[in-house]
C-alpha positions as CSV (number, residue, x, y, z in Angstrom):
1,M,-74.0,9.3,26.7
2,H,-77.4,8.2,25.5
3,A,-78.9,5.5,27.6
4,L,-80.5,3.6,24.7
5,G,-77.9,3.7,22.0
6,R,-75.6,0.8,22.6
7,T,-76.9,-2.6,21.7
8,L,-74.6,-5.5,21.2
9,G,-75.3,-6.0,17.5
10,L,-74.9,-9.7,17.9
11,A,-76.9,-12.2,16.1
12,A,-40.2,8.3,46.1
13,G,-40.2,12.0,46.6
14,L,-40.4,14.5,49.5
15,F,-43.3,12.8,51.2
16,S,-43.2,10.3,54.0
17,L,-44.7,6.9,53.4
18,A,-47.6,8.0,55.6
19,A,-48.5,10.6,53.1
20,L,-49.5,7.9,50.6
21,A,-52.5,7.0,52.8
22,A,-54.1,10.3,51.8
23,G,-56.4,10.0,48.8
24,A,-55.7,7.0,46.5
25,D,-52.4,5.3,46.5
26,G,-52.2,3.5,43.2
27,S,-51.0,0.4,44.9
28,W,-53.2,-2.1,43.0
29,T,-50.9,-2.2,40.0
30,D,-48.0,-4.6,40.4
31,C,-45.5,-2.8,38.1
32,A,-44.7,0.7,37.0
33,P,-46.9,2.4,39.5
34,P,-47.4,6.1,39.0
35,L,-45.4,8.5,41.1
36,R,-46.7,11.2,43.3
37,L,-46.0,14.8,42.4
38,T,-43.3,16.5,44.6
39,P,-43.0,20.1,45.6
40,D,-40.7,22.4,43.6
41,P,-37.9,23.6,45.9
42,A,-37.8,26.8,44.0
43,G,-41.3,27.7,45.0
44,R,-42.9,29.0,48.2
45,T,-44.9,27.0,50.7
46,F,-48.4,27.8,52.0
47,H,-50.8,25.9,54.1
48,V,-54.6,25.5,54.4
49,A,-56.2,24.4,57.7
50,T,-59.5,24.6,59.4
51,W,-58.0,26.9,61.9
52,G,-56.4,29.3,59.3
53,T,-57.6,32.7,58.2
54,N,-57.9,34.3,54.8
55,P,-56.1,37.7,54.8
56,G,-57.1,40.9,52.9
57,T,-53.9,40.9,50.9
58,C,-51.5,38.1,49.9
59,P,-49.1,37.2,52.7
60,G,-45.6,35.9,52.6
61,D,-44.2,32.4,52.5
62,G,-45.5,30.0,55.1
63,Y,-48.9,31.5,55.8
64,T,-51.9,29.3,56.7
65,F,-55.1,30.1,54.9
66,R,-58.6,28.9,55.8
67,T,-59.6,27.9,52.3
68,I,-58.0,26.4,49.2
69,G,-59.5,29.0,46.9
70,A,-57.9,31.9,48.9
71,A,-54.5,30.2,48.9
72,A,-54.7,29.5,45.2
73,K,-55.3,33.2,44.4
74,C,-52.0,34.1,46.2
75,A,-49.9,31.3,44.6
76,R,-47.3,31.8,41.9
77,G,-45.7,29.2,39.6
78,K,-43.7,26.5,41.5
79,D,-45.5,27.2,44.8
80,T,-46.9,24.3,47.0
81,I,-50.1,24.5,49.1
82,Y,-50.4,21.9,51.8
83,V,-53.9,21.1,52.8
84,H,-54.1,19.8,56.4
85,A,-56.5,17.3,57.9
86,G,-60.1,18.3,58.3
87,T,-63.3,18.6,56.4
88,Y,-63.7,21.5,54.0
89,G,-66.6,22.8,51.9
90,P,-66.8,23.0,48.1
91,V,-63.9,24.7,46.3
92,L,-63.8,26.8,43.1
93,I,-60.5,27.9,41.6
94,S,-61.0,30.2,38.6
95,N,-59.3,32.6,36.2
96,L,-55.8,31.8,37.4
97,W,-52.9,31.2,35.0
98,P,-49.6,30.9,36.9
99,S,-46.4,30.5,34.7
100,D,-45.5,27.2,36.2
101,R,-47.2,24.4,38.2
102,V,-48.9,25.2,41.5
103,L,-49.2,22.0,43.6
104,I,-52.2,21.7,46.0
105,T,-51.6,18.5,48.0
106,N,-52.4,16.9,51.3
107,A,-50.0,17.6,54.0
108,P,-47.7,14.6,54.6
109,G,-49.5,12.0,56.6
110,E,-52.8,13.8,56.6
111,S,-56.1,13.1,54.9
112,P,-58.1,16.2,54.1
113,V,-61.7,15.9,52.9
114,I,-63.5,18.2,50.5
115,D,-67.2,17.5,51.2
116,G,-70.2,18.6,49.2
117,W,-72.4,18.0,52.2
118,S,-75.1,16.6,49.9
119,G,-75.9,20.1,48.7
120,V,-74.0,20.6,45.4
121,A,-76.2,22.3,42.7
122,D,-77.1,20.9,39.3
123,Y,-74.0,20.8,37.1
124,A,-71.9,22.4,39.9
125,A,-68.9,20.6,41.4
126,I,-67.5,19.8,44.8
127,L,-64.1,20.8,43.5
128,G,-64.2,23.0,40.4
129,L,-61.4,24.4,38.3
130,W,-62.6,27.0,35.6
131,Q,-60.3,28.8,33.2
132,V,-57.1,27.9,34.9
133,S,-53.7,26.6,33.8
134,N,-50.8,24.8,35.6
135,F,-52.6,23.5,38.6
136,A,-52.2,20.1,40.2
137,I,-54.6,18.6,42.8
138,Q,-53.2,15.7,44.8
139,G,-54.1,13.5,47.8
140,L,-57.6,14.9,48.6
141,T,-60.8,13.0,49.3
142,V,-63.7,14.6,47.3
143,R,-67.2,13.3,48.2
144,N,-70.9,13.7,48.6
145,T,-72.6,15.8,46.0
146,G,-76.0,14.7,47.1
147,V,-78.5,13.1,44.7
148,S,-81.8,15.0,44.4
149,D,-83.4,13.0,41.5
150,A,-82.6,11.0,38.4
151,E,-82.1,14.1,36.1
152,H,-80.1,16.5,38.3
153,G,-76.9,16.7,40.4
154,G,-73.3,17.7,40.6
155,Y,-69.8,16.5,39.8
156,G,-67.0,15.4,42.0
157,I,-64.1,17.2,40.3
158,R,-64.9,19.3,37.2
159,V,-62.2,21.0,35.2
160,S,-63.6,23.4,32.5
161,Q,-61.9,25.4,29.8
162,S,-58.4,24.8,31.2
163,T,-55.0,23.6,30.3
164,H,-52.2,21.6,32.0
165,V,-54.2,20.4,35.0
166,K,-53.0,17.3,36.9
167,L,-55.3,15.3,39.2
168,Y,-53.2,12.8,41.1
169,F,-54.0,10.3,43.9
170,N,-57.3,11.7,44.9
171,T,-60.3,9.6,46.1
172,V,-63.6,10.7,44.6
173,H,-66.9,9.1,45.5
174,D,-70.6,9.5,46.0
175,T,-71.4,11.9,43.1
176,A,-74.6,12.4,41.2
177,R,-72.8,13.0,37.9
178,H,-69.2,12.3,36.9
179,G,-66.7,11.7,39.5
180,I,-64.0,13.5,37.4
181,I,-64.7,15.3,34.2
182,T,-62.1,17.4,32.3
183,D,-62.5,20.0,29.5
184,G,-59.3,21.3,28.0
185,H,-55.8,20.4,26.8
186,Q,-53.0,18.4,28.4
187,M,-55.0,16.8,31.2
188,E,-53.6,14.1,33.5
189,V,-55.8,11.9,35.7
190,V,-53.3,9.6,37.5
191,G,-53.5,7.3,40.5
192,N,-57.0,8.2,41.7
193,E,-59.7,6.0,43.1
194,V,-63.1,6.9,41.8
195,Y,-66.3,5.0,42.8
196,N,-70.0,5.3,43.6
197,T,-70.5,7.8,40.8
198,V,-73.4,8.7,38.5
199,M,-75.6,7.9,41.4
200,R,-78.6,9.8,39.8
201,N,-78.9,6.8,37.5
202,R,-79.6,4.3,40.4
203,W,-83.3,4.5,39.5
204,W,-82.7,3.8,35.8
205,Q,-84.8,6.8,34.9
206,A,-82.3,9.2,33.4
207,D,-82.5,9.9,29.6
208,Y,-78.7,10.3,29.6
209,W,-76.0,9.2,31.9
210,D,-72.3,10.0,32.6
211,A,-69.1,8.2,33.5
212,A,-67.0,7.9,36.6
213,V,-64.1,9.6,34.7
214,A,-64.3,11.3,31.4
215,S,-63.1,14.0,29.1
216,D,-65.8,16.4,28.0
217,P,-67.3,15.5,24.6
218,H,-68.4,19.1,23.7
219,R,-65.1,20.4,22.1
220,N,-61.9,19.0,20.6
221,Q,-59.1,18.4,23.1
222,W,-55.4,17.5,22.8
223,G,-53.4,15.5,25.3
224,Y,-55.1,13.3,27.9
225,K,-53.5,10.8,30.3
226,L,-55.5,8.2,32.3
227,I,-52.9,6.2,34.2
228,G,-52.9,4.0,37.3
229,N,-56.4,4.7,38.4
230,S,-58.9,2.4,40.2
231,I,-62.3,3.2,38.7
232,H,-65.2,1.0,39.8
233,D,-68.8,0.8,40.8
234,S,-70.3,3.5,38.7
235,W,-74.0,3.7,37.8
236,G,-72.8,5.0,34.4
237,E,-69.8,4.1,32.4
238,C,-66.4,3.8,34.0
239,A,-63.9,5.7,31.9
240,D,-64.7,7.7,28.7
241,V,-62.0,9.2,26.4
242,L,-64.1,11.5,24.2
243,A,-63.0,14.0,21.5
244,V,-59.3,13.7,22.3
245,D,-56.3,13.7,19.9
246,G,-53.5,12.0,21.8
247,A,-54.5,9.9,24.8
248,T,-52.8,7.3,27.0
249,V,-54.9,4.9,29.0
250,E,-52.5,2.7,30.9
251,G,-52.2,0.6,34.1
252,N,-55.8,1.2,35.2
253,K,-58.1,-1.2,37.1
254,I,-61.6,-0.6,35.6
255,S,-64.6,-2.6,36.8
256,S,-68.3,-2.9,37.5
257,C,-70.0,-0.1,35.5
258,V,-72.9,0.3,33.2
259,S,-72.8,-0.1,29.4
260,A,-69.1,0.4,28.9
261,N,-66.0,0.0,31.1
262,L,-63.7,1.9,28.8
263,F,-65.3,4.0,26.0
264,I,-63.2,5.6,23.4
265,S,-65.3,7.8,21.1
266,G,-64.4,10.5,18.5
267,S,-60.7,10.2,19.4
268,R,-57.5,9.4,17.6
269,N,-53.9,8.6,18.4
270,V,-54.9,6.6,21.6
271,T,-52.8,4.0,23.4
272,V,-54.7,1.5,25.6
273,N,-52.1,-0.6,27.4
274,R,-51.8,-2.8,30.5
275,N,-55.3,-2.3,31.9
276,W,-57.4,-4.8,33.8
277,I,-61.0,-4.5,32.8
278,F,-63.8,-6.7,34.3
279,A,-67.2,-7.0,35.9
280,A,-67.3,-8.4,39.4
281,N,-71.0,-9.3,39.3
282,D,-74.3,-8.4,37.7
283,Q,-75.1,-5.5,39.9
284,Y,-74.6,-2.9,37.1
285,N,-76.4,-4.8,34.3
286,R,-78.6,-2.5,32.3
287,P,-82.2,-3.6,33.1
288,D,-83.3,-3.0,29.4
289,Y,-80.7,-5.4,28.1
290,A,-79.9,-7.6,31.2
291,Y,-76.2,-8.0,30.4
292,R,-72.9,-6.6,31.6
293,A,-71.0,-3.7,30.3
294,T,-68.7,-4.0,27.3
295,G,-65.0,-4.2,28.2
296,I,-63.5,-1.8,25.6
297,L,-66.0,0.1,23.4
298,L,-65.0,2.1,20.3
299,A,-67.4,4.5,18.6
300,N,-68.0,7.9,17.1
301,E,-71.0,8.9,19.1
302,G,-70.8,12.7,18.4
303,S,-71.4,13.9,14.8
304,S,-69.7,17.3,15.0
305,V,-66.9,17.2,17.6
306,G,-63.8,15.1,17.6
307,W,-62.3,12.8,15.0
308,S,-63.1,9.4,13.5
309,V,-61.6,6.7,15.7
310,S,-58.2,6.0,14.3
311,N,-54.6,5.1,15.2
312,V,-55.7,3.3,18.3
313,R,-53.2,0.8,19.9
314,I,-54.8,-1.8,22.2
315,T,-52.1,-4.0,23.9
316,N,-51.4,-6.0,27.1
317,N,-54.9,-5.7,28.5
318,I,-56.7,-8.3,30.5
319,V,-60.5,-8.1,29.7
320,E,-62.8,-10.7,31.4
321,W,-66.3,-11.4,32.6
322,V,-67.9,-8.6,30.6
323,S,-70.5,-8.8,27.8
324,Q,-68.0,-8.4,25.0
325,G,-64.3,-7.8,25.3
326,L,-63.8,-5.3,22.5
327,R,-66.5,-3.7,20.3
328,Y,-66.7,-1.1,17.6
329,W,-70.3,0.2,17.7
330,H,-71.7,1.9,14.6
331,A,-73.6,4.7,16.3
332,R,-75.1,6.7,13.5
333,T,-75.0,7.8,9.9
334,G,-73.8,11.2,8.5
335,G,-72.4,14.2,10.3
336,A,-69.1,16.1,10.0
337,V,-67.2,13.4,11.9
338,A,-67.5,10.2,9.8
339,D,-68.6,7.2,11.8
340,T,-65.7,4.9,10.8
341,Y,-62.5,3.5,12.2
342,G,-59.0,2.8,10.8
343,N,-55.5,1.8,11.6
344,L,-56.2,-0.1,14.8
345,Y,-53.6,-2.5,16.3
346,V,-55.1,-5.0,18.7
347,G,-52.3,-7.2,20.0
348,F,-51.1,-9.3,22.9
349,N,-54.4,-9.0,24.9
350,N,-56.3,-11.6,27.0
351,F,-60.0,-11.9,26.5
352,N,-61.8,-14.3,28.8
353,R,-65.3,-15.3,29.9
354,T,-67.4,-12.9,27.8
355,Q,-71.2,-13.3,27.7
356,F,-71.2,-12.8,23.9
357,G,-68.6,-12.9,21.1
358,P,-65.3,-11.6,22.6
359,I,-64.5,-9.2,19.7
360,R,-67.1,-7.6,17.4
361,F,-66.6,-4.8,14.9
362,D,-69.8,-3.4,13.2
363,A,-69.7,-2.2,9.6
364,P,-68.8,1.5,9.8
365,D,-70.6,4.3,7.9
366,G,-70.1,3.7,4.2
367,G,-69.5,0.0,4.9
368,W,-65.7,0.1,4.9
369,P,-63.1,1.3,7.5
370,S,-60.9,4.3,6.6
371,A,-57.7,2.1,6.8
372,G,-56.6,-1.5,7.5
373,S,-56.2,-2.8,11.0
374,R,-54.4,-5.7,12.7
375,L,-55.6,-8.3,15.2
376,H,-52.4,-10.2,16.3
377,H,-51.3,-12.6,19.0
378,N,-54.2,-12.3,21.4
379,L,-55.3,-15.1,23.8
380,V,-59.0,-15.6,23.6
381,L,-60.9,-18.0,26.0
382,N,-64.4,-18.0,24.4
383,Q,-67.1,-19.8,26.3
384,S,-69.9,-17.7,24.8
385,G,-71.0,-20.0,21.9
386,Y,-70.6,-17.1,19.5
387,S,-67.7,-16.5,17.1
388,W,-64.5,-15.2,18.8
389,F,-64.1,-12.4,16.2
390,S,-66.9,-11.1,14.0
391,T,-67.0,-8.2,11.5
392,D,-68.7,-7.2,8.3
393,S,-65.4,-5.9,7.0
394,W,-63.1,-8.9,7.0
395,G,-60.9,-7.6,4.2
396,A,-59.9,-4.6,6.3
397,W,-58.3,-6.8,8.9
398,D,-55.1,-8.7,9.1
399,V,-55.7,-11.5,11.6
400,E,-52.8,-13.7,12.6
401,G,-51.1,-15.5,15.5
402,N,-54.2,-15.4,17.8
403,W,-55.0,-18.4,20.1
404,N,-58.7,-19.0,20.4
405,Y,-60.1,-21.6,22.8
406,G,-63.7,-22.7,23.2
407,P,-65.0,-24.7,26.2
408,S,-62.3,-27.3,25.9
409,T,-58.8,-26.6,27.3
410,T,-56.2,-28.8,28.8
411,A,-53.5,-28.4,31.4
412,S,-51.0,-27.4,28.8
413,S,-53.2,-25.8,26.1
414,P,-53.3,-22.9,26.6
415,G,-51.4,-23.7,29.8
416,I,-52.4,-20.8,32.0
417,A,-52.8,-21.1,35.8
418,D,-56.6,-20.8,35.8
419,T,-58.8,-20.5,32.7
420,W,-61.6,-19.3,35.0
421,G,-59.7,-16.0,35.3
422,S,-61.0,-13.2,37.6
423,Y,-57.6,-12.5,39.2
424,I,-54.3,-11.5,37.5
425,P,-52.2,-14.5,38.5
426,A,-54.7,-16.7,36.8
427,Y,-53.0,-15.8,33.5
428,E,-49.5,-16.8,34.5
429,L,-48.1,-19.6,32.2
430,K,-47.6,-23.1,33.6
431,P,-44.7,-25.3,32.6
432,G,-45.4,-27.0,29.3
433,S,-47.8,-24.3,28.1
434,V,-48.2,-24.7,24.3
435,I,-48.5,-21.0,23.7
436,R,-45.2,-20.1,25.3
437,W,-42.5,-18.8,23.0
438,T,-44.6,-19.1,19.8
439,V,-44.0,-15.6,18.5
440,A,-40.7,-15.8,16.5
441,P,-38.0,-13.1,16.8
442,W,-38.6,-10.1,14.6
443,S,-41.9,-11.5,13.3
444,E,-44.1,-8.8,14.9
445,P,-42.8,-5.3,14.4
446,E,-45.6,-3.7,16.4
447,M,-45.2,-6.0,19.4
448,P,-45.1,-4.0,22.7
449,S,-41.7,-3.9,24.3
450,V,-43.0,-5.1,27.7
451,D,-45.9,-7.3,28.8
452,Y,-48.7,-6.7,31.4
453,H,-46.2,-7.2,34.2
454,C,-43.6,-4.8,32.6
455,Q,-41.4,-7.8,31.7
456,S,-39.4,-7.4,28.6
457,R,-40.5,-8.5,25.2
458,S,-37.4,-8.3,23.0
459,Q,-37.5,-8.5,19.3
460,D,-34.4,-10.7,19.5
461,D,-36.2,-13.4,21.5
462,W,-39.1,-15.8,21.1
463,N,-42.2,-14.3,22.8
464,T,-45.6,-15.4,24.0
465,P,-49.0,-14.2,22.8
466,G,-51.5,-12.7,25.2
467,A,-50.9,-10.1,27.9
468,V,-48.3,-12.2,29.9
469,N,-45.0,-13.1,28.3
């Protein structure tokens, strides 16, 4: 992503519980946590250990290899490879297409580490998957690319030209470029913790920077899941959904990054639901602008790859303490991919304590969106002094049922536990809240069926605006 382009435009399974300690555990989310992948009983079992050996030919069931790459070459669909405790060097899995999933996972109760030993080459990865299909990586710690200078460095996990890859419950940190980047179709990034990434940008000298987690923007991709991750403390963006048709971004905790916490560009048919997005402090403010990252940023940054942003559903998110809560950025003019947006549904979200106007949509290329959009039943606590919603295309928006508060609130209006925010229980409703049960039965056909806490929102009942019912 270009460093200078984004201005605000203001004025239970087979594992023991101990196994969950390996990699990330997804425990931050209070409902519908993602589940770990479990071995297929129809497959064989192999092991990888620091005391194992790599044979000349593929051995039988139960063998212990020295390296993950050697074990992967001998695996067939449905097999499981257990990686035992210890520190291993960089891994490359390439040109393998098993007929069914191969699961590479930490051994129960053990915490293996894949270490770059601060020596990963420019554009290389600590853990790379190239031209593969049906592989799952789970429960590993991937760390330490090394950072030589502001313009060079490696990735944590890089998936290239691949399909049906699952990255579950890994911990990825201390990388020069992206922590996780995927290129291909049907990718799943679930339950990971990713932090201290894009560290080459610490000097604020790079012409371009990356994200903690991203899909690759250089070719069209279909099917992407970003679910239940904790993504934080990145010297670039946090999470980028780029050039994807069909993406789900749900149940993530995303915070403390540069420029954008969640960036959706050149993508369509995207669901953004039940995410907590915030900035903890000013550490990652861009020095050229001196403000925090945007909460959710929509754009069409690339001119030749992807699709115009459309059919995006943004619901049940809590977005707070950022520069702007939701922004469409008009990035350019011309190109094969029109820089426009259309058919957005923004409903039942909480936006709080933004530095500038909480919601801003620039005029798209050509001056008018490709289709109408809806802004319904959001709770906005706007202390910024700017308009809570601004756009140059008012006629393209249906705006109704939103509750907007300036500096003045009372104990019952809106009647949430703490208007200061910064923690999830702050948005619980107090007795006597004036916003409670103000959405009439069957009045909002696009209302999400559950709220941020996975509590039911039935069309037969009166419901509450904002993320918490």
